[in-house]
N, CA, C and O of each residue as an XYZ file, in Angstrom:
356
protein
N     -13.126    -16.113      0.723
C     -12.733    -14.714      0.646
C     -12.462    -14.352     -0.812
O     -11.780    -15.100     -1.512
N     -12.983    -13.216     -1.281
C     -12.788    -12.830     -2.675
C     -11.330    -12.478     -2.969
O     -10.588    -12.043     -2.088
N     -10.942    -12.677     -4.222
C      -9.596    -12.341     -4.671
C      -9.687    -11.146     -5.610
O     -10.522    -11.131     -6.515
N      -8.844    -10.155     -5.405
C      -8.809     -8.997     -6.291
C      -7.810     -9.267     -7.410
O      -6.648     -9.580     -7.148
N      -8.255     -9.147     -8.636
C      -7.391     -9.341     -9.801
C      -7.344     -8.017    -10.560
O      -8.315     -7.654    -11.224
N      -6.235     -7.296    -10.471
C      -6.155     -5.988    -11.118
C      -6.086     -6.096    -12.637
O      -5.565     -7.071    -13.180
N      -6.609     -5.101    -13.301
C      -6.582     -5.023    -14.754
C      -5.521     -4.039    -15.205
O      -5.087     -3.184    -14.433
N      -5.108     -4.159    -16.443
C      -4.200     -3.210    -17.082
C      -2.936     -2.976    -16.255
O      -2.234     -3.926    -15.909
N      -2.646     -1.708    -15.937
C      -1.414     -1.368    -15.212
C      -1.685     -1.045    -13.739
O      -0.969     -0.251    -13.129
N      -2.719     -1.664    -13.181
C      -3.044     -1.455    -11.772
C      -2.354     -2.474    -10.873
O      -2.044     -3.590    -11.292
N      -2.123     -2.066     -9.634
C      -1.503     -2.889     -8.606
C      -2.462     -2.953     -7.423
O      -3.036     -1.934     -7.040
N      -2.641     -4.131     -6.844
C      -3.390     -4.286     -5.596
C      -2.350     -4.463     -4.494
O      -1.434     -5.276     -4.621
N      -2.493     -3.702     -3.419
C      -1.533     -3.784     -2.320
C      -2.261     -3.728     -0.981
O      -3.348     -3.161     -0.870
N      -1.644     -4.325      0.028
C      -2.168     -4.320      1.387
C      -1.546     -3.151      2.128
O      -0.324     -3.014      2.170
N      -2.381     -2.315      2.708
C      -1.909     -1.126      3.412
C      -1.222     -1.534      4.707
O      -1.722     -2.384      5.444
N      -0.070     -0.920      4.979
C       0.630     -1.170      6.239
C       0.093     -0.233      7.301
O      -0.270      0.905      7.005
N       0.041     -0.703      8.532
C      -0.490      0.090      9.650
C       0.426      1.261      9.970
O       1.649      1.146      9.884
N      -0.169      2.381     10.336
C       0.603      3.554     10.748
C       1.262      3.286     12.093
O       0.728      2.546     12.919
N       2.407      3.883     12.304
C       3.097      3.740     13.582
C       2.319      4.469     14.666
O       1.919      5.618     14.479
N       2.102      3.812     15.793
C       1.365      4.451     16.884
C       2.296      4.905     18.003
O       1.845      5.488     18.989
N       3.596      4.639     17.853
C       4.558      5.026     18.870
C       5.770      5.646     18.183
O       6.226      5.151     17.151
N       6.288      6.723     18.754
C       7.464      7.375     18.198
C       8.718      6.597     18.573
O       8.668      5.687     19.400
N       9.833      6.959     17.966
C      11.106      6.298     18.259
C      11.505      6.469     19.718
O      12.195      5.617     20.277
N      11.074      7.569     20.341
C      11.414      7.799     21.745
C      10.419      7.160     22.708
O      10.567      7.292     23.923
N       9.401      6.465     22.181
C       8.484      5.724     23.040
C       7.166      6.397     23.344
O       6.369      5.850     24.106
N       6.901      7.576     22.771
C       5.635      8.258     23.007
C       4.552      7.673     22.105
O       4.789      7.409     20.926
N       3.353      7.471     22.674
C       2.229      6.977     21.884
C       1.501      8.148     21.254
O       1.277      9.173     21.897
N       1.131      7.989     19.981
C       0.450      9.044     19.250
C      -1.047      8.756     19.164
O      -1.440      7.618     18.910
N      -1.885      9.772     19.373
C      -3.319      9.562     19.153
C      -3.579      9.410     17.654
O      -2.770      9.847     16.837
N      -4.701      8.794     17.293
C      -5.018      8.572     15.879
C      -4.976      9.852     15.061
O      -4.541      9.840     13.909
N      -5.427     10.960     15.650
C      -5.470     12.221     14.909
C      -4.082     12.768     14.588
O      -3.938     13.567     13.663
N      -3.063     12.355     15.329
C      -1.710     12.861     15.111
C      -0.876     11.950     14.222
O       0.217     12.329     13.800
N      -1.374     10.764     13.933
C      -0.604      9.820     13.138
C      -0.661     10.179     11.661
O      -1.702     10.587     11.145
N       0.472     10.022     10.992
C       0.490     10.192      9.557
C      -0.161      8.978      8.922
O      -0.001      7.856      9.401
N      -0.885      9.203      7.855
C      -1.481      8.082      7.141
C      -0.357      7.292      6.469
O       0.595      7.882      5.959
N      -0.461      5.984      6.467
C       0.593      5.198      5.842
C       0.648      5.451      4.344
O      -0.382      5.564      3.680
N       1.841      5.537      3.836
C       2.038      5.722      2.409
C       2.850      4.565      1.849
O       3.413      4.653      0.758
N       2.901      3.475      2.612
C       3.572      2.277      2.135
C       2.580      1.118      2.170
O       1.635      1.101      2.959
N       2.826      0.162      1.297
C       1.955     -1.003      1.199
C       2.758     -2.161      0.620
O       3.834     -1.967      0.053
N       2.221     -3.363      0.772
C       2.849     -4.564      0.232
C       2.010     -5.041     -0.958
O       0.804     -5.249     -0.828
N       2.645     -5.210     -2.104
C       1.956     -5.623     -3.323
C       1.435     -7.052     -3.162
O       2.184     -7.954     -2.788
N       0.143     -7.250     -3.449
C      -0.434     -8.594     -3.370
C      -0.861     -9.125     -4.734
O      -1.061    -10.331     -4.882
N      -1.008     -8.255     -5.738
C      -1.320     -8.686     -7.103
C      -0.969     -7.564     -8.074
O      -1.038     -6.387     -7.719
N      -0.595     -7.926     -9.290
C      -0.269     -6.938    -10.322
C      -1.055     -7.253    -11.592
O      -1.331     -8.412    -11.901
N      -1.407     -6.196    -12.317
C      -2.120     -6.359    -13.577
C      -1.177     -6.826    -14.679
O       0.041     -6.800    -14.504
N      -1.727     -7.252    -15.807
C      -0.906     -7.804    -16.885
C       0.039     -6.802    -17.549
O       1.024     -7.208    -18.166
N      -0.242     -5.510    -17.435
C       0.616     -4.499    -18.071
C       1.640     -3.891    -17.126
O       2.368     -2.982    -17.524
N       1.720     -4.362    -15.893
C       2.683     -3.842    -14.927
C       4.065     -4.395    -15.284
O       4.231     -5.601    -15.469
N       5.048     -3.507    -15.378
C       6.375     -3.905    -15.852
C       7.436     -3.989    -14.761
O       8.322     -4.841    -14.834
N       7.367     -3.113    -13.737
C       8.475     -3.005    -12.785
C       8.182     -3.524    -11.380
O       9.095     -3.576    -10.555
N       6.969     -3.902    -11.085
C       6.626     -4.341     -9.739
C       6.244     -5.809     -9.739
O       5.805     -6.355    -10.751
N       6.422     -6.441     -8.576
C       6.024     -7.839     -8.437
C       5.387     -8.039     -7.068
O       5.517     -7.196     -6.181
N       4.698     -9.160     -6.909
C       4.053     -9.500     -5.646
C       5.103     -9.531     -4.536
O       6.217    -10.012     -4.747
N       4.754     -9.025     -3.370
C       5.561     -8.928     -2.150
C       6.505     -7.730     -2.122
O       7.207     -7.536     -1.129
N       6.545     -6.914     -3.189
C       7.324     -5.674     -3.131
C       6.671     -4.737     -2.119
O       5.446     -4.672     -2.021
N       7.507     -4.007     -1.362
C       6.989     -2.946     -0.497
C       7.095     -1.661     -1.301
O       8.165     -1.331     -1.811
N       5.996     -0.938     -1.416
C       5.965      0.246     -2.264
C       5.639      1.509     -1.475
O       5.001      1.457     -0.423
N       6.087      2.635     -1.998
C       5.714      3.962     -1.516
C       4.863      4.554     -2.636
O       5.273      4.542     -3.797
N       3.677      5.074     -2.296
C       2.760      5.554     -3.324
C       2.262      6.954     -3.001
O       2.334      7.407     -1.858
N       1.752      7.633     -4.029
C       1.160      8.957     -3.851
C      -0.093      8.811     -2.991
O      -0.973      8.010     -3.308
N      -0.177      9.569     -1.922
C      -1.268      9.390     -0.958
C      -2.639      9.780     -1.493
O      -3.650      9.302     -0.977
N      -2.703     10.631     -2.508
C      -3.998     11.066     -3.014
C      -4.499     10.222     -4.182
O      -5.639     10.398     -4.612
N      -3.687      9.317     -4.705
C      -4.054      8.635     -5.944
C      -4.756      7.286     -5.815
O      -5.482      6.920     -6.739
N      -4.590      6.519     -4.732
C      -5.173      5.171     -4.762
C      -6.671      5.139     -4.481
O      -7.241      6.050     -3.881
N      -7.275      4.059     -4.936
C      -8.645      3.725     -4.558
C      -8.531      2.794     -3.369
O      -7.871      1.758     -3.453
N      -9.165      3.148     -2.266
C      -9.058      2.350     -1.044
C     -10.306      1.508     -0.861
O     -11.416      1.974     -1.119
N     -10.130      0.262     -0.415
C     -11.264     -0.576     -0.083
C     -10.877     -1.543      1.019
O      -9.706     -1.872      1.207
N     -11.898     -1.990      1.744
C     -11.669     -2.901      2.865
C     -12.490     -4.155      2.645
O     -13.703     -4.086      2.446
N     -11.827     -5.306      2.680
C     -12.509     -6.593      2.565
C     -12.191     -7.355      3.839
O     -11.033     -7.680      4.100
N     -13.209     -7.639      4.627
C     -12.986     -8.250      5.934
C     -12.244     -7.258      6.809
O     -12.679     -6.116      6.959
N     -11.135     -7.677      7.386
C     -10.319     -6.792      8.224
C      -9.093     -6.260      7.503
O      -8.242     -5.617      8.117
N      -8.994     -6.523      6.202
C      -7.802     -6.133      5.442
C      -8.112     -4.911      4.588
O      -9.110     -4.868      3.870
N      -7.215     -3.903      4.686
C      -7.348     -2.702      3.867
C      -6.458     -2.841      2.645
O      -5.266     -3.127      2.756
N      -7.062     -2.632      1.468
C      -6.338     -2.713      0.205
C      -6.348     -1.361     -0.483
O      -7.193     -0.510     -0.204
N      -5.400     -1.179     -1.383
C      -5.432     -0.039     -2.295
C      -5.296     -0.583     -3.710
O      -4.671     -1.618     -3.939
N      -5.886      0.126     -4.642
C      -5.683     -0.099     -6.070
C      -5.005      1.164     -6.584
O      -5.543      2.263     -6.452
N      -3.836      1.006     -7.165
C      -3.078      2.157     -7.612
C      -2.438      1.842     -8.961
O      -2.008      0.714     -9.203
N      -2.377      2.838     -9.832
C      -1.708      2.654    -11.119
C      -0.198      2.560    -10.881
O       0.340      3.183     -9.965
N       0.462      1.780    -11.712
C       1.911      1.626    -11.564
C       2.625      2.979    -11.633
O       3.614      3.180    -10.928
N       2.156      3.892    -12.450
C       2.805      5.199    -12.582
C       2.687      6.053    -11.319
O       3.434      7.019    -11.163
N       1.764      5.716    -10.418
C       1.603      6.463     -9.163
C       2.405      5.852     -8.008
O       2.355      6.349     -6.883
N       3.132      4.791     -8.287
C       4.049      4.215     -7.294
C       5.355      4.983     -7.415
O       5.943      5.059     -8.495
N       5.804      5.550     -6.307
C       6.987      6.401     -6.313
C       8.290      5.635     -6.155
O       9.314      6.023     -6.717
N       8.255      4.524     -5.375
C       9.495      3.796     -5.084
C       9.162      2.443     -4.497
O       8.031      2.185     -4.087
N      10.175      1.575     -4.463
C      10.076      0.327     -3.713
C      11.069      0.433     -2.557
O      12.082      1.126     -2.659
N      10.774     -0.249     -1.475
C      11.642     -0.242     -0.286
C      12.417     -1.576     -0.293
O      11.823     -2.653     -0.349
N      13.732     -1.479     -0.235
C      14.555     -2.691     -0.246
C      15.390     -2.757      1.012
O      15.687     -1.737      1.634
N      15.765     -3.970      1.381
C      16.667     -4.168      2.507
C      16.050     -3.947      3.865
O      16.748     -3.598      4.817
N      14.751     -4.146      3.969
C      14.085     -3.945      5.257
C      14.117     -5.215      6.054
O      13.607     -5.254      7.173
C-alpha cells in the first residue's frame, strides 16, 4: 500500500465517517448527513509546527484535496486551514 508523505506545511489525515444516526436514535439518509469536517492526522510535512500524528482535527470543508486509496479516504490540507484540534475524546 502506498504511503503519502506531505510536503511543506501540508497535513495528511484520514477522514472520519459521518454519523448515520441521531442522538435520539433516528437513522439519517446519506443525503441528509452532514459531511464530516473532522479527521485524524496520519502524516505531517516538515514545515508543520502545531500538529502531530494522531491529532483529531477540525478543518475548513472547502479547502482540502480529497483522495481515496483502497477503502481509506484521505485529505491533504494546509496547516493554516486546520481550525482546531479535538482533545479529551
